[in-house]
N, C-alpha and C positions, 0 to 999 in steps of 0.2 A: 504493499501499499504505500510505502514511504517512500518507494522508489518511482513506483509511476507520478506520487505526486511533483517529487521531484522533477522529473522528466517532463511533464507537463507546464510547471512554472519556466523552465528553462526554455520551451520553445515557444511560448505565450498561447498556450493551445485557446482556442475558442469555446471547444467542447471536447468530451472523452468519447470515443466510441468502441463499445466491449464488444467483441466477435467470439464466443465461443460456448464454452457449458456454464454449469451452475457458478461453480468458483470463479470463474473470468469474469462472468458478468457482476458476481457480488463486489468481486476486487472493482472494476469501472466505478460501482455505484458508491462504493467508501471512500473512493479517492477525488470521485468528482464533487461529492457531498464537502468534504472537507475542503476543495476549494471553491463552492460554489459555484462551479461550472454544471453546463447542461451534458446531458448524458443521453446517448445514442447506442441504444444495444440488438444485436442481433445473435439472435440465439442458433447454435449449430448443432444443437440437442432438444430434443423435446423431452429431458428427464426432469424438471422441474418447475414452478413459476417463478423461478428467481427472475428472469425477463420483465416480468409484471409488478411483482411486490418491491416496495421501499423498504428493504434491509438485505443487511448481509450477514452470513453466517460465518463466524472467526474460527479457523482450527490453528495448533500450534505445531511445530516444525514437525510433529509426529505423527500428523493427522489427527491429534484427538479435537474433540470438540470445547470450545474455549467459552463462547458468548453469541448471541446473536444482535448487532446493531440495527436501530431503528432509524430511518432518517426522513429528514424533514420535507423533503421534496421528492414528487416519483419519477420516475424516469420520464424525458423529456418526447422521445421515440422510440419506439420497439416496430423492428421490422421482422415480419417472417415470411421466410423465402422458401417454399417448397423444395425447391430445386438441391436447396442445401441439406435440408430434412430429409430428404429423399434416398441421400446417400448418409445418412446417419447409422451406427451403431445399432444393431437392432436391441443390444442387451440396456443403452440407455434408455430406448422407448418403453422397455419391460419396467424398467427401474422407475421410470415418470409414473406408468399406472399405479406404481406400490404406492410412491408418494403422495397421487394423487386421491387414490382411495382412500386415503387417511383423511381428508377433510371431511370425509362423512362422519367416520366411526370415531373421531376425535370431536368434529366440531357440533356434533348432533348430540351427544353424551354433556358436551360443555352449555347447549343451548336449553337441555332438558332441565338446568340447572337453575335458569333464570324464570323469576316471577312472572316479568314481563319482558316485550322483547320489542325493541324500538324497529321502525320500518327498516331500516338499516341492516338488523341484525336478521329481519324476518327474510331481506334478501340474500344475505350470506348464508341463510339456514338453507334458501332453495336452490344457490346454487352447489352446496356442498352436496346434497341432495342430486344434484345433476351429475356430479360428477362420478356418484356411484352409479348412477343408471347407467351414463352413456359407458363407462369404462366396464361392467360387467357384460353391456352388449355387445361392444363393439372390439374389445380389447383385443380379445383371439384374431378375431378377422383383421384387424390394424396391423398384429404381429405378422402376420402370413402376409399381407400385402407389402408390408414394408419388404420384406426377405425376397419377396418377389420384382422389387422396384417398383411398384405399381402405385401410382397415385388416384387412391379411391375417396370416396364420401367417409367409410369408415375410418381411413387412418386419418384425415383430415380432421373428422371429427373428435378423434384420439386427441393428435396434438395439438388441436385447439382448448381441448378441455384441459390437458396437464399444463398449459401455459396459461390461458385466459381464464375460464373459469374457475382453475384452480385460484388463482391471482383474486379473482373478485371475492370469494371466502373472506380472506383475509383483510383484504382492502374494504369491505362493507362492515365484517364483523368486528375487526381489530383485537384486540387479546379474548374477547369473546368466544372467538370461534378459530383463534390461530391455530393453536398447536396443543397437544396434551400428553397423555400418557406415551402413546406410540413414538413421538419423537424424542421424548426424555429416553426411552427404550434405544434409542437411536444411538443417540449423545452417550448412553453408556458401553453401548458395544464398538463406539471407537475409540476408546481405551485399550482394548485387545488386541492383539497384533493380528490374531487367527482370523478375524473377520475383516481385515483390510483388504480382501481381496472383492467383497459386496459393494456395491454402489449404495449412495446413500438411500434413495429411493428401495433398493430391495431391505437394507436394514428397516428401515420405516414399515414396509409391509410385513417383516417379522415383527415389529413391534405391536402392529395392529392386531396380533393373536393375542400378543403378551398381555396388552391393555384388556380386551375380551375376558382372558381367564380372570385378572383380576376383577373385572367385572360380575363375571358369573355369570355371562351370555353365552352359554355352551350352544346353542339353539345356532347362534350366528356363526361360530367357529365351524360347525359343523356342515353350513351351508356355503362357506368361503375356503373351505380345503378342498374340494373339487378345481373349482376355481382357481386356486393357486397352482393346484396339479397344472393344468392346463396351461396359464399363463408361464408355469417355471419358476414362479415368485419362492422365495426359503419359507419354511414351514417346519423345520426341524434344527436340531441343536448339529447336525451332521452336516447341514445346508451354512452354516452359519462358519464351519469350520470347527465346532466342538459335540463333546459328547456329556453324560452324566457324569465322568468321571474327571471332569476339568472343573472341579471344585472350586478352586482359587478363582481363574478365570468367571465361572458366572458369579460368585459374590463381586467381582471386581466391576463387571458389568452392571449388578444389582446397585453397590454404592455408588456407581457416578451416577446413574439412571435417577437418584433420588437426593443426589446432594441438595443443600439451599438453593432456592431459586429456580430449580426444575418444575416444568409446568406440568409434571406429573401432580405434583400437593394440589392444583387446581381439581384434580378430578377424587384425589383421595388423602385427604389431609392427615390422615394417620397412618400414612403409608412409610414402610420400611425397606430395608434392602433383604430382610428375611422374607417377607412377601413377595416379593420381585422375583428372586431365586426359587421360592417355591413356585411361582406361576409360571417360570422357564422351564422347570421340571413336571408341570402336570399338563402341560401345553405339549412334552413330548410323548406323555403317557395318551392323550389324547388323539394328538398324532397318528400314533401307529396302533388305534382301534377304529378309526373312520377307515372305513372301505374303500379303495383306488377308485370303485364306481360311483 
């Protein structure tokens, strides 16, 4: 961030243009907002809503989550180019589906806790539902179309949902519908090297299932598992590079996910690392007992 800011000042830049994936776009937003320069973003991946949202997620040099910064200004211009995204790796679209599904499973639970909802929060809630419906309906087809290099209605719907509709949830809902349990589990997973092979959205997808275990929503888990199998999203410890024997790593993930300031506390005020670790082990039992059919 400091390097980009310095270069922008040296060259007298009028605006910063970010072309790339989520981390690169977050970098451009951080540097641009610090300098009070306009920001133009061109996503090369449909893996997150980073191109839309006025915030940046910050990691340390080891790839572990540190914090997220909310910016005063939104991006001045967002350009979505089908020709670029049609040549993007399929695993990033898959990760985007996992990340965007969390908009419903996190946002709906947060919205249910509100006694009254403003019009903006109602719009955010509707957008979150739209994310779930579009991705569960068109996700498999979109992944197949991208693999074939075909720009189709299904692919466009999923890409626009991952970037635009997803961004609307936080845009209208703010902290009331932004992130909760699934993203905190993701943050905890960034602390162990075994999970570093997974993309952000893949870790969030696993976090959705852990959150649902903590909520006791086992019927929803059973509905999601067959879809996860089709979409090839992680749902077991083996998928994230661990087993039940990795007690230290599970405890480390759990401890990081319940740190002070983590958004999981919005859902579960009395959460602790023991409950999270137990939820991960209980999910393992559930996934082993649900038929692949």
